[in-house]
Backbone bond lengths (Angstrom), bond angles and torsions (degrees), N, CA, C in turn:
res aa  C-N    CA-C-N  psi(-1)  N-CA   C-N-CA  omega(-1)  CA-C   N-CA-C  phi
1 M - - - 1.426 - - 1.423 118.76 -
2 A 1.277 120.47 121.54 1.412 121.82 -174.01 1.566 111.40 -73.20
3 R 1.401 112.45 137.45 1.403 117.80 178.66 1.579 109.69 -76.61
4 P 1.314 111.23 144.31 1.590 110.30 173.02 1.457 113.00 -69.89
5 K 1.320 110.84 144.74 1.518 116.01 178.84 1.542 108.34 -67.74
6 P 1.382 117.95 141.15 1.336 118.05 176.88 1.536 113.26 -72.40
7 K 1.236 118.23 146.80 1.481 123.27 -179.49 1.502 109.46 -75.25
8 P 1.361 116.34 134.16 1.546 109.59 177.93 1.536 109.62 -71.12
9 M 1.249 112.38 155.18 1.485 123.91 -175.41 1.469 110.12 -66.48
10 D 1.267 115.65 130.12 1.515 116.32 176.29 1.563 108.02 -62.65
11 Q 1.431 114.97 140.66 1.354 119.25 179.47 1.451 117.90 -57.73
12 A 1.361 115.06 -37.09 1.434 118.24 177.98 1.504 112.90 -69.83
13 A 1.377 123.05 -22.50 1.364 127.50 -179.65 1.552 113.16 -84.23
14 A 1.386 112.44 -21.17 1.537 117.05 179.60 1.495 111.67 -52.33
15 P 1.339 117.83 -62.75 1.516 114.16 -179.56 1.391 116.27 -53.76
16 A 1.371 121.73 -31.84 1.400 117.98 178.07 1.500 115.72 -68.78
17 A 1.338 112.51 -39.18 1.521 123.66 175.95 1.511 108.53 -56.86
18 W 1.366 116.06 -50.80 1.478 124.38 -175.81 1.580 102.68 -60.84
19 A 1.333 118.65 -49.13 1.421 122.68 -174.43 1.623 110.76 -57.75
20 S 1.370 116.43 -46.55 1.396 122.76 175.27 1.514 112.81 -61.88
21 M 1.319 120.41 -34.10 1.320 120.26 176.73 1.469 117.64 -70.33
22 M 1.364 111.17 -35.48 1.509 119.05 173.72 1.449 115.16 -65.72
23 V 1.305 116.37 -32.87 1.453 122.43 -179.07 1.679 107.32 -74.53
24 M 1.303 114.96 -42.73 1.446 120.84 -178.90 1.481 109.17 -67.27
25 N 1.201 123.35 -41.52 1.571 121.66 -171.88 1.626 106.82 -153.73
26 P 1.292 115.21 72.57 1.424 117.13 178.96 1.579 117.88 -49.26
27 A 1.383 112.70 -39.36 1.373 119.55 -179.34 1.509 112.61 -63.47
28 A 1.321 118.86 -43.01 1.452 123.23 176.37 1.524 111.98 -62.00
29 T 1.374 111.98 -40.15 1.521 121.72 -176.59 1.433 106.20 -60.08
30 A 1.374 118.67 -52.12 1.420 124.12 -179.04 1.608 111.47 -59.10
31 A 1.372 110.75 -39.25 1.436 112.29 -177.19 1.634 109.19 -69.20
32 W 1.219 116.18 -37.57 1.559 113.41 -178.93 1.458 108.61 -79.91
33 Q 1.406 126.23 -23.13 1.405 127.45 172.57 1.538 105.88 -63.11
34 D 1.351 118.32 -41.20 1.558 121.23 175.15 1.537 111.96 -54.16
35 V 1.481 111.25 -46.66 1.423 112.61 178.10 1.436 115.91 -59.78
36 M 1.355 118.91 -41.19 1.452 121.90 -176.44 1.449 110.27 -72.62
37 S 1.379 117.06 -36.78 1.530 115.80 176.45 1.498 117.96 -67.85
38 E 1.450 113.57 -31.15 1.525 122.37 174.38 1.496 103.07 -64.97
39 S 1.315 123.63 -49.48 1.451 128.22 -174.78 1.561 110.08 -58.90
40 L 1.367 116.25 -46.01 1.414 116.24 178.91 1.528 116.02 -69.79
41 A 1.257 111.57 -31.44 1.506 112.05 -176.11 1.478 103.71 -76.99
42 F 1.308 123.77 -33.47 1.462 123.28 174.43 1.507 111.89 -60.70
43 L 1.283 114.06 -47.91 1.534 117.12 -178.33 1.473 111.30 -65.77
44 N 1.370 120.87 -33.61 1.350 123.29 -176.28 1.571 109.64 -70.46
45 G 1.442 115.17 -37.17 1.392 117.73 -179.93 1.531 112.94 -71.24
46 R 1.339 112.74 -37.84 1.517 120.93 171.81 1.515 110.84 -60.46
47 F 1.227 119.44 -47.33 1.447 121.55 179.29 1.583 113.19 -56.77
48 E 1.392 114.52 -45.38 1.401 117.35 179.32 1.605 109.04 -62.40
49 E 1.325 121.15 -40.72 1.386 122.60 -176.36 1.541 106.69 -70.41
50 D 1.372 122.26 -37.79 1.362 117.98 175.49 1.519 119.75 -70.99
51 Q 1.349 119.31 -18.98 1.424 122.72 170.98 1.533 114.15 -72.78
52 K 1.350 115.81 -14.33 1.495 118.73 -176.98 1.617 108.39 -86.34
53 I 1.201 115.04 -24.17 1.549 120.09 -176.41 1.471 111.91 -56.60
54 P 1.324 122.63 -55.61 1.501 119.59 179.35 1.538 111.56 -43.63
55 G 1.358 119.01 -59.19 1.371 125.67 -177.97 1.686 110.18 -49.88
56 R 1.289 111.95 -47.78 1.534 119.93 -176.58 1.637 102.62 -63.45
57 L 1.234 118.40 -43.05 1.439 117.67 -176.01 1.498 114.05 -73.20
58 M 1.338 116.54 -28.78 1.513 120.08 174.80 1.452 111.12 -71.09
59 A 1.297 123.14 -22.30 1.367 130.49 -177.38 1.593 113.21 -80.84
60 C 1.221 111.95 -15.00 1.466 120.70 -171.51 1.612 108.77 -80.11
61 R 1.332 112.52 136.11 1.533 117.43 -173.44 1.476 109.67 -106.33
62 T 1.426 118.30 -20.98 1.413 118.97 -178.39 1.537 109.83 -127.32
63 P 1.417 115.52 162.13 1.450 111.27 172.15 1.578 116.86 -61.86
64 V 1.358 115.09 -28.20 1.499 119.91 -179.04 1.588 107.28 -62.80
65 E 1.419 116.80 -40.10 1.441 115.36 -178.87 1.539 111.64 -69.04
66 V 1.390 111.68 -33.79 1.548 116.59 175.91 1.467 110.98 -58.97
67 M 1.321 112.87 -44.92 1.448 116.58 -178.03 1.517 112.63 -69.28
68 E 1.337 119.67 -33.72 1.425 120.09 170.12 1.505 119.02 -60.60
69 V 1.347 111.67 -42.27 1.582 121.07 173.42 1.458 110.49 -58.41
70 Q 1.359 116.70 -47.38 1.491 119.67 -176.81 1.517 109.72 -68.44
71 T 1.365 118.07 -41.89 1.392 121.94 178.43 1.477 114.41 -60.76
72 D 1.361 116.16 -44.84 1.430 124.84 178.07 1.617 110.69 -59.07
73 F 1.318 106.64 -48.10 1.562 114.20 179.07 1.521 113.34 -61.07
74 A 1.350 112.11 -51.07 1.527 111.22 179.19 1.478 115.15 -65.14
75 S 1.285 125.24 -31.74 1.505 128.16 -176.42 1.551 104.38 -76.95
76 K 1.310 118.87 -39.96 1.483 119.17 -176.64 1.539 108.03 -72.59
77 A 1.380 117.28 -37.68 1.439 122.20 -179.28 1.526 110.50 -67.00
78 F 1.466 119.66 -40.22 1.296 126.01 178.43 1.548 109.17 -64.17
79 K 1.320 120.22 -42.49 1.417 124.90 -179.46 1.537 111.94 -59.35
80 E 1.482 105.87 -53.29 1.507 113.74 -179.02 1.550 114.74 -62.70
81 Y 1.322 119.19 -36.16 1.475 117.93 177.49 1.466 113.54 -73.19
82 S 1.356 115.79 -30.78 1.424 116.40 174.69 1.518 113.55 -62.87
83 E 1.446 113.05 -52.08 1.453 118.85 176.82 1.506 114.81 -60.92
84 G 1.369 117.65 -37.77 1.402 124.92 177.83 1.578 112.26 -62.21
85 A 1.290 114.03 -45.50 1.380 125.58 179.49 1.573 111.22 -58.57
86 M 1.408 114.40 -47.52 1.370 122.66 173.83 1.527 118.19 -58.01
87 Q 1.368 110.85 -41.58 1.453 115.20 -176.16 1.546 104.23 -73.30
88 I 1.357 124.76 -46.06 1.382 124.61 178.36 1.429 111.65 -60.14
89 A 1.398 120.03 -37.42 1.426 118.44 -179.45 1.546 114.19 -65.81
90 Q 1.462 113.62 -36.32 1.325 116.84 175.96 1.548 116.00 -67.20
91 L 1.379 112.40 -38.52 1.584 116.12 174.81 1.534 109.06 -66.41
92 M 1.283 120.71 -36.41 1.515 122.35 179.80 1.595 108.17 -65.34
93 A 1.366 115.07 -41.96 1.495 116.48 -177.94 1.535 109.02 -66.89
94 K 1.382 116.40 -35.98 1.547 120.81 176.18 1.535 107.79 -68.45
95 A 1.266 117.97 -42.34 1.535 119.02 -175.12 1.573 107.65 -71.76
96 T 1.327 119.10 -33.68 1.361 119.39 -179.51 1.653 109.91 -73.76
97 E 1.283 114.85 -32.91 1.442 119.31 174.77 1.534 111.40 -67.23
98 T 1.353 116.24 -39.74 1.474 122.41 -179.12 1.570 105.98 -63.81
99 T 1.273 112.05 -49.46 1.474 116.63 -177.57 1.589 113.57 -62.19
100 A 1.350 114.03 -35.27 1.449 116.21 -176.35 1.555 111.40 -78.85
101 K 1.396 118.13 -24.34 1.369 116.84 176.55 1.578 111.48 -63.20
102 E 1.249 118.97 -26.13 1.445 118.88 176.70 1.547 110.30 -63.49
103 F 1.222 113.92 -30.28 1.629 114.66 -173.12 1.532 108.43 -96.15
104 M 1.154 121.79 -5.72 1.543 122.81 175.21 1.579 108.15 -77.91
105 S 1.336 110.61 135.86 1.501 119.70 -173.32 1.471 107.55 -78.45
106 G 1.259 124.30 -32.57 1.381 129.21 -169.98 1.505 117.54 80.79
107 H 1.312 117.77 6.77 1.324 132.80 175.15 1.465 107.46 -109.53
108 S 1.333 119.06 132.84 1.476 125.79 175.01 1.553 108.17 -136.92
109 R 1.291 109.84 156.45 1.508 118.04 173.72 1.445 111.29 -97.11
110 A 1.150 121.66 148.20 1.368 126.73 166.66 1.469 118.17 -80.00
111 Y 1.232 117.89 -18.25 1.453 125.22 -178.96 1.404 114.52 62.91
112 D 1.343 122.74 5.23 1.406 121.33 176.40 1.587 108.22 -104.03
113 D 1.368 116.04 -0.04 1.436 118.46 173.20 1.506 117.20 -91.00
114 V 1.321 117.54 8.32 1.415 120.47 176.45 1.494 110.18 -89.05
115 P 1.286 117.25 125.89 1.445 119.14 178.70 1.508 111.38 -75.91
116 I 1.346 116.47 140.41 1.436 122.24 176.60 1.452 112.52 -92.09
């Protein structure tokens, strides 16, 4: 049986949902804001680099120069995407840990107190 698609959040309700999340777990909210900020900073940087490519390609006079521009672009983009993905993954792990701490009880059993 197919699951129903979730309804998108009403734009007016989004700020209220974010505010309630901040009240419930401000540390987790801050951690996830860091993830979003890092993602946007990465995308902005890549967008600026991507905008430079047409000008560099237009300045090329030979197919070899075109290939050099494309190769430089691809290798730099691969490197930056790899580094960016690692940074975001680390931030997401930290944010997940911060969020999960709220749900941990702080109580644990030793499991040696159960009679056999």
